[in-house]
C-alpha positions as CSV (number, residue, x, y, z in Angstrom):
1,M,-32.0,-10.2,-4.6
2,I,-32.0,-6.7,-3.2
3,P,-29.9,-3.8,-4.4
4,I,-27.4,-2.4,-1.9
5,T,-25.7,0.9,-2.2
6,V,-22.5,1.6,-0.3
7,H,-20.2,4.6,-0.1
8,V,-16.5,3.9,-0.7
9,R,-13.7,6.3,-0.2
10,E,-12.2,7.2,-3.6
11,N,-8.8,5.9,-2.7
12,R,-10.2,2.4,-1.8
13,V,-12.4,1.8,-4.9
14,E,-10.1,-0.8,-6.4
15,E,-9.8,-2.6,-3.1
16,F,-13.6,-2.6,-2.7
17,Y,-14.1,-4.2,-6.2
18,V,-11.5,-6.9,-5.3
19,R,-13.0,-7.7,-1.9
20,F,-16.6,-7.6,-3.3
21,A,-15.6,-10.0,-6.0
22,E,-14.1,-12.3,-3.4
23,F,-17.3,-12.1,-1.4
24,I,-19.7,-13.0,-4.2
25,V,-17.6,-15.7,-5.9
26,E,-19.2,-19.1,-5.9
27,T,-16.4,-20.9,-7.7
28,P,-14.7,-23.5,-5.6
29,D,-11.0,-23.4,-4.6
30,L,-9.3,-25.9,-6.8
31,G,-5.8,-26.3,-5.5
32,R,-2.9,-23.9,-5.6
33,P,-1.7,-21.5,-8.2
34,L,1.8,-21.9,-9.7
35,N,4.6,-19.7,-8.5
36,L,6.9,-19.2,-11.4
37,E,9.9,-16.9,-11.7
38,S,7.7,-14.4,-13.6
39,G,5.0,-14.4,-10.9
40,T,2.0,-16.3,-9.7
41,V,-0.2,-17.9,-12.4
42,P,-3.3,-20.1,-12.4
43,A,-2.3,-23.7,-12.4
44,W,-4.7,-24.5,-15.3
45,I,-2.5,-22.7,-17.8
46,Q,-0.2,-25.7,-17.8
47,T,-3.0,-28.3,-18.5
48,Q,-4.2,-29.8,-21.7
49,E,-7.5,-27.9,-21.2
50,A,-5.7,-24.5,-21.1
51,K,-6.5,-23.5,-24.7
52,G,-10.2,-24.3,-24.3
53,M,-10.4,-22.5,-21.0
54,A,-8.7,-19.4,-22.3
55,T,-11.0,-19.4,-25.4
56,K,-14.0,-19.7,-23.1
57,L,-12.7,-16.8,-21.0
58,M,-12.0,-14.6,-23.9
59,S,-15.5,-15.2,-25.3
60,E,-17.0,-14.0,-22.0
61,I,-15.0,-10.8,-21.8
62,S,-16.8,-7.6,-23.0
63,L,-15.3,-5.4,-25.7
64,M,-14.6,-2.8,-23.1
65,G,-13.0,-5.4,-20.8
66,Y,-10.7,-6.6,-23.5
67,G,-9.9,-3.0,-24.3
68,V,-8.4,-2.6,-20.8
69,L,-7.0,-6.1,-20.4
70,R,-5.2,-6.0,-23.8
71,H,-2.7,-3.4,-22.4
72,L,-1.6,-5.9,-19.8
73,I,-1.6,-8.7,-22.4
74,E,0.4,-6.8,-24.9
75,G,2.8,-5.3,-22.3
76,A,3.7,-8.7,-20.9
77,D,5.1,-10.0,-24.2
78,K,8.6,-10.8,-22.8
79,E,8.4,-10.1,-19.1
80,T,5.9,-9.5,-16.4
81,I,4.3,-6.0,-16.7
82,R,3.3,-3.8,-13.8
83,L,0.9,-0.9,-14.5
84,R,-0.3,1.5,-11.8
85,P,-4.0,2.3,-12.0
86,Q,-3.4,5.7,-13.4
87,E,-1.1,4.4,-16.1
88,L,-3.6,1.8,-17.1
89,A,-6.4,4.4,-17.2
90,D,-4.2,6.7,-19.3
91,I,-3.2,4.2,-21.9
92,S,-6.7,2.7,-22.1
93,R,-8.1,6.3,-22.3
94,H,-11.0,5.3,-20.0
95,P,-13.3,8.3,-19.5
96,N,-13.8,7.5,-15.8
97,G,-10.1,7.2,-15.0
98,I,-8.9,4.7,-12.4
99,S,-12.3,4.0,-10.9
100,G,-13.6,3.2,-14.4
101,V,-10.7,0.8,-15.1
102,A,-11.3,-0.9,-11.7
103,G,-15.0,-1.3,-12.6
104,V,-14.1,-2.7,-16.0
105,L,-11.7,-5.2,-14.4
106,G,-14.4,-6.1,-12.0
107,G,-16.5,-7.0,-15.0
108,V,-13.6,-9.1,-16.3
109,G,-13.6,-10.8,-12.9
110,K,-17.3,-11.7,-13.5
111,A,-16.4,-13.1,-16.9
112,I,-13.7,-15.2,-15.3
113,R,-16.4,-16.7,-13.0
114,R,-18.9,-17.1,-15.9
115,A,-16.2,-19.1,-17.8
116,G,-15.9,-21.3,-14.7
117,L,-12.2,-20.8,-14.2
118,P,-10.7,-21.9,-10.9
119,M,-10.2,-19.6,-8.0
120,Y,-7.3,-20.0,-5.6
121,R,-6.7,-19.1,-1.9
122,T,-4.6,-16.1,-1.5
123,P,-2.0,-15.8,1.3
124,S,-4.4,-13.4,3.0
125,G,-7.2,-15.9,3.0
126,G,-9.3,-14.5,0.2
127,T,-9.7,-16.0,-3.3
128,W,-8.2,-14.9,-6.6
129,H,-8.0,-16.1,-10.2
130,Y,-4.4,-15.0,-11.0
131,I,-5.2,-14.0,-14.5
132,W,-3.7,-10.7,-13.4
133,E,-2.4,-9.7,-10.0
134,W,-3.3,-6.6,-7.9
135,D,-0.9,-5.9,-5.1
136,G,-2.5,-2.7,-3.8
137,E,-0.3,-0.5,-6.0
138,A,-0.2,-2.0,-9.5
139,Y,-1.9,-4.5,-11.8
140,S,0.5,-7.1,-13.3
141,M,0.4,-9.9,-15.7
142,T,2.9,-12.6,-16.5
143,P,4.1,-13.5,-20.0
144,E,2.7,-17.1,-19.6
145,V,-0.8,-15.8,-19.0
146,A,-0.6,-13.1,-21.6
147,K,0.6,-15.5,-24.4
148,L,-2.2,-17.9,-23.7
149,L,-4.9,-15.2,-23.6
150,Y,-3.5,-13.5,-26.7
151,A,-3.4,-16.8,-28.7
152,N,-7.0,-17.6,-27.8
153,R,-8.6,-14.1,-28.1
154,A,-11.9,-13.8,-29.9
155,R,-11.3,-13.2,-33.6
């Protein structure tokens, strides 16, 4: 491998991390995500293997990754939560602000791949895991995903 440095405009850092993760992912596309009333979720959350998969994922996430992700998990207790990058940076008190949060979530994306979770085709032709959603303006998580991750978090 060779290291590559690129310059990214500050307002496109989050998008860069998302697209880079899509580029390097080696996990196969395994079907379609579920479209629930609360939002789009990974299909595996409704399988018998869901608990084990969630436990594996949560064991792969760093302490800093969980520190950011937990705000989405806890906020989606009863309904889908949407947090703009600045809101998530503020409540997580990340010292590097929104770019730091994007970097941490990029690390969570790597944990998702290490855990071997399925990736799905997005409407735009990319791939995504649907643990959380990024629509270009805000991060969101559904209660279905949040409950599963919370119940299987590392103790």
